[in-house]
N, C-alpha and C positions, 0 to 999 in steps of 0.2 A: 776119866775125863768124859763129860756128858756131851753127846752129840745131837740130842733131839729132845725137845720140851713140848710135851702134850698137855693142852689145858683144857678142861671142861669149861662150858660157857656160864650157865644159870647156876648161881650160887657159888661160883668161883671167881671168875673174872669179872662178872657183873654184881654190882650191889643189888640190894632187895628192890629197888625202885627201877632196875633195868639199866641204870646208867653205867657207862664204863669211865672210871676215873682216870684223871691225868696220871697219876702216879703208877697205875697199872700199865698204861700206854708206855710210859718211859721205861718201866722195867722189861716189857716185852722187847722194846727196841734196843735196850741194853743187851739183852741176850742174843738178838739177832746179829748185833755188831761183833760179837765174840765168835761168830761163824756157826752158831747152834741153829738148827733147823727148828722152827716153831710151828706147830700144828694146833688145830682146834679139834677137839674130840668129843661129840656132842650127840644128844637125842634129837636135836633140831633138825629141820629141813634143811637142805643144802643152801637155798637162796637166803635163808635167814642168818646161817652161819657165814656165808660169804659177805654178808653185810658187816657182820661184827669183824670178819677178818680184814676187810677193807679199812675200817676204823683203827685197826692195829698195824696197818700197812704190811699185812702178810699176803704174799702172792703164790704161796705153795699149796700142796695137797691138804685137803681138809677131810676128816673123818666125820660123816654126818649119818642121819637117821640111824643112830646106834651102830654104825659100821656097815649099813647096807650099802652105802653110796660112798666112795673115796674118790676125790679128783681135785682138779683145779677149776673146773667149771662143768656144768651139765654136759658139755660136748667133749670134754677132755677128762676122761675117767680111767682111774686105775683098776677099779673094781665097782660092779654094781649088782645087786641081788633084789629080786622083787618076789612078791607073793603073787602067783599066777591068777588070772582073772577068774576062773571057776572056784578056785580055793578062796579067793577073797569074797566072792558070792556067798560061799557056803559058810565062811565065819560070820559075815553079817546077818544071815539067816538064824544062826544060833544066838547070837548077841541081841537081836531085836526081840527075843522072849524075855529079856532082863530090862528093868528100868535103869539104863546107862546111856551116857553120852558117847557116840562113836564118831571118830574122826578118821577118814581114809586119808593118808598122807601121801599124795602124788608128788613126783618131783617138782612139779610147777604150780601145784595149788592143792587145796584140802576139800573134802566134801564131808560134811557132817549132818547128823540127824538133829531134829529140834528137841529131842527128849531132854526135859528138865530133871535136874538132879539137886539134891538139897545141900551139897558141900558148897560154900561160897568159893573156896579156892578153885574148885573145878570151873565155875563161871569164869573167875579171873584168868585162869590159864587158857581156856578155850578162846576167849575174846582178846587176850593180850599177847599171846605167845608168838605171833607173827605179824609182820607189817603187810596190810593188805596190798600195798603197792608192789611189794616184791613177791608176796605170796598170797594171792587171793583166796579167800574162803567162802564156800557156798554151803547154805543149810537148806535141807529138804525134809519133807515129812517122813518119807520112807526111803531109806538107802537101798533095800532090797528091790523095790520097784524101779528105781533109777538104773540100778545095775543091770536089769533085764534088758533094758534098751541100750544101755551105754556101759559095757563092761569095763572094769579097770584093774590093772596089775599095779600093786603099790610096793614101796619099799618098807612101810610101816603102817601099822593101825594103832591109833591111840583109843582108849577106852577108859572112861571115868565112871566109877561106881561111888553111890553114896553109902552103900553097906558093904562091908568086908566079907561077910558070909556069901553075899550074892556073887561078888568077884571070885571067891574060891569055887563056887559052884560052876560059874561060867567057865572058869579056867579048867576045872575037871571035865567037863563036857567037850570043850575044845581039844583037850589033850587026847582024849579018846576018839574023836570023830575026825580030826584034821590032821593029816600027816605033814611032816616037813615044816613045821613052825616051831618057834620058841616064843615063850612068854616072859616078859621081863615086868617084875612087880616093883612099882614105885611107891612113894609116900602118898597119903591122902586119897586112897582109893584108885590110883592110875595103874592101868596095865598097858603094857606096849607089846604088841604082836609083831614078830619079825620073821624073816625066812630062816630056817633051821641053820645053825651055826654062825649067825650073825651076833656080834657082840662088840663093844668098844675094844675090848682085849684082842678080839680076832682082827679087827680093823687096824689096830696098832701094829700087830705082827705083819700084816700085809704091808703096811706102809715102810715098816722098818727094813723088812726083806727086799722091797723095791729100792730102797736107798742104800742098802748095803751096810745097815746099822744094827747091831745087836741089842736086844731088850735091856741088857745090862748098861748100855750106853744111853739109856733114856730116863728122863725125868717125867713123872706123871703127877699132876695136881688135880684133885676133884673132891667132891663133896657128897656125892651120892652113892647108894648101894649098887647102881650100874657101873660105877667107877672102880669098885673094890677089886675086882680080879685084875685090871690093868695097873692098879696102884700096888697091888701085892707083886706083880710079875716084874715090874720096872726096877731099874738099877736104882733109882731112887724114888720111892713112892711117898707121896705128900698128901696129907689129908688136911682139908680146911678146918678151921676151928668151929665151923657151924655144921660139920659132918656127923652123921650118926656115929655111935660109939663103935659099932662093928667095923665101920670103915677105919676109924682112928686106930683100932686095935692092930690092923694089918699094915699099917703105914710105918716108914721108917722115920717120918718126921711130922709133927703136926705143927701147922702154921697159924696164924691168926685167921679170924673169920673173914668173910667177903665184906662185911661192913667195916672191918678194921685193916682192909687193904692187905689181906694174907699173901696174895700172889706177889706184889711188890716187896713185901718183907722177907719172903722166902728167897726170892732172887737176889736181894742185897746181901743176905747172909751166905749163900752159897756160891752163886755164879761170880761174885767179885773176885774169889780165890782162883777162878780158871782162867788161864791165858786164851787167847785168840786160837782157834784150832789151826789156822794157817801157820802161826808162829811155832806152835808145838810140833806140827808136822816137819817144818824145816829144822827145827832143833834135834829131832829125832831121826832125820834123814828118811821120812817116809815117802 
């Protein structure tokens, strides 16, 4: 019996155009009505994730910023971790020696440099990954200069490289010079820098411990390399059809792609067999 369903957002519940389908909404609602706790587990900022959660009628805890912030709201948190001000400044000093786009992902807004990179996907991601009404973004010529006057501590730093070799060199320098950070490598030259020990799996562990649920009682559905550890650790790990081969190899089940409504398909195949949790508890005398 599964008691918690954790869903990635981009490439999983959202289609490639960023839309949330009616079928996916109905599937999530179907699972909730069976008494299953549904959460979002994402690299997105909290405000952006909360907007998606509202569309799904979810009011529980969300795992955001790769697990650096878990909570129902910015004021109601289960867990929060940030990269301290001085360390953020030192990271920016190293990164500004490379031709890369840097975004400091604060809880309420983001601050980025105006450095241009060649990959088109980078431009699309930077401009469309958040709603400016919910999560305003400001671009400046030099992040280092701004941080001297206005220091920032942030849950996550997103960095976009046009060249993979330069990303590897930057990661090597950061690993040797900056303590207590982890780097998560994504596709298309993206690197995410988070406080040490932060990950989606760590966030899932924190949430399940808080709720009194074991990892074996969870279902995780995702499509990215950053979802892989959580998919592998879950009671039922599900990879989207559009996931990389490495993710599919560790999954217990591979569903259809996000364009083919893979989440809705998976829910119909598996959760229809599970009775409401309240009914099972009464049946077993829990």
